[in-house]
N, C-alpha and C positions, 0 to 999 in steps of 0.2 A: 581290748578297749584302751583307749588313750585318754588322758585327762590333761588339759593344758591349764596352767594358772601360775600363780606366784606364791612361793613359800618363803618365809623369812624366819630367822632365828638368831639368837645371840649365843656365840660360842667363844669361850676364853681360849686363846692360843698362846703357846709359849715359844714364839718364834718372832724374828724380826719381820717387819712389813715386806721387805724385799724377798725374803725366803717364802713367806706365805703367798705373795703374788706370783712368784716363779712356779711354785707347786700348783697353785690353783689355775693358772693360765696355761702353763706349758706341760704339766704332768698331772692332770686331774685324775688319772687312773690310780694315782698313789693316795688319793684322799681316803679311799676305803681302807687302806692300811693304817692310816693315822687315826681314824675314828670309826671303827667297824660297827659300833653300836648305833651310829647315826646313818652312815652311808654303807650299804652292802656291796655296791658295785657300780662301775662306770664303764659304759660301752661306747665306742666310737662307731657311728653309723655312716657318716660321710666326712670326707676331708682328711686332714692330718691333725694329730695332737698339737696344740699350741698355735694353730692357724685360725685366723678370723674366718667365720662362716662355717666352721665345722659343726656337724650335728652330733651331739653327745646325749646319751640316755643315762640318767641317774637312777639307780635303784636304792630306795630308802624307805624307812618306816616312818610314817607320820603319826605321832602319838606313841602309844604303847604297842610293842610287838606281841604276837600271840605266843 
């Protein structure tokens, strides 16, 4: 089952805007290493990492984990 929607949160980061943008846009598979309590995994379904139009699946826990 898939669920489509929008999820927003505020997270304090200790990195420059340039580094954050580069990791988030070009290497999103590293996000789960940075905050494993929030993002458990990132999988590329179509396209290439860092390219516009790529389809990426984010595995995360919304709220409290079990």
